[in-house]
Residue, then its C-alpha position, 0 to 999 in steps of 0.5 A: m927333575f930327578i933330584v926334586v923327586k928324590f927330595l920329595v920322596s925322602a921328605a915324605l918318608i921322614t914325615a910319614i914316619s914321624e906322623f905314624a910315631k905320633r899315633s903309635d910308638r910301636i908302629g912308628a918305631l917299626i917303620g922307622s927301623l926298616p932300612l927304607i932310606t937305604i933301600f931308596t938310596l940303592i934304588w936312586l943309585k940304580l936309576e942313576n946308572q951307578e956301577n954295581a960295585k958302587i951300589d954293592n959298596h953302599s950296602f956293605y958300608t951301611f951294614w958296618y955303619v949301622l952296628p955302632t948306632l944300635p946301642m944309642f937306641l938303648a942308651f937314649p931312653a936310659l939317659h932321657r930318664k936322668f937328663n933332659f931331652w937335649t942332654a940325653l940326645a947329645l950324650s947318645c950322639v957322643l956315645t955313637i961317635l965313640l962306638f964308630a971309632c971303636t968299630v973302625f979300629i976293630a974292623r981294621k984288625f979284620e982287614v975291613d977298611l971303613 
């Protein structure tokens, strides 16, 4: 039953963000940029009695994995002005994957194991 609740809350959150975005670009982006999914994930992990180390690791890795995704939000609009939506989205995803690889490589130099 708990998995159904998790699914419904998560789906409702995504639906709400897209509905807000239809009405206001800024409000939709603001709500979408909040770490709500991560917050809910931390709550789900706690309610499922996961170890504190597991919860802490999730937050730690989320920080490092968010960093290479940020440039996509600048690249996508620039690419979308030059290409169609799908091409711009695909190129943005490729950029993000490359930045993930760079992040992992650089993090290793500082003994951060991603």
